[in-house]
N, C-alpha and C positions, 0 to 999 in steps of 0.2 A: 494407416489410420493412427491418429495421435491418442494415446491413452489419457484418461482423466488425470492420473497422477502426474504425467509429464507436462500436461497443460498447467496444472496447479504449481508445479515446480518452476515452470517458465514465468508465470505471473509473479510468483514470490520473488524470483531473481530480478525481474523487471522493476518491481516496486522498490526493492533495496537499491538497485542501480539508480533509479530516478531520485530517491530521497537522499542519496549520497551527495548529490550535487547541491541541493538546497531543500529546506523543509517545504512540503507541499500540502495543500488541502486535499480532501477526498475528490472534490470536483476537478482540481488541476490534475491529479493522478489519473482519474477516469478519462479525461480528455487526452492526456499525453499517451496513455496506454490503450486507448480506444476500447474501454470497458464500461460497463454499467456502474453507476455510482454505488448501488447496493452491493454489487459483487466486490468492488474495491473495499467498501466498508467491512464486509465479512472477512476479507483477508487481513485488513488492518486490525480488526478486533482480535483475531487469532494471534497475529504477530505481536500485538501489545501484551497479550496474556503470557506469551512465551519469552518476552523480553527482547525481541528483535527490533522493535520500534518504540519511540516515546512520542507522546502528544503534548503540545503546548497550545495555549489559547483556549477559547471557548466557542461553543456552538459552530456556526459556519466559518469562523476564523481559526478553527483548530487546524494546526499544521503538524504533520508527522515527519519525524526524522529518524535516522538510524540510531539505535541505542549504542552507547560507547562501552 
């Protein structure tokens, strides 16, 4: 059985890997990672607070990329 912590770590790594290629919207990330948009939004909100990702654009056009 996969622990909740290891699942969260895997999703975190998958998001960073996906946005390293190009900035993506929440919808694009959700589709690419086969996750619910609300779940992806939660991860991105946390990752933004801790400085791992940056957002550009507004509303549905907001794209997330890895912080430098």
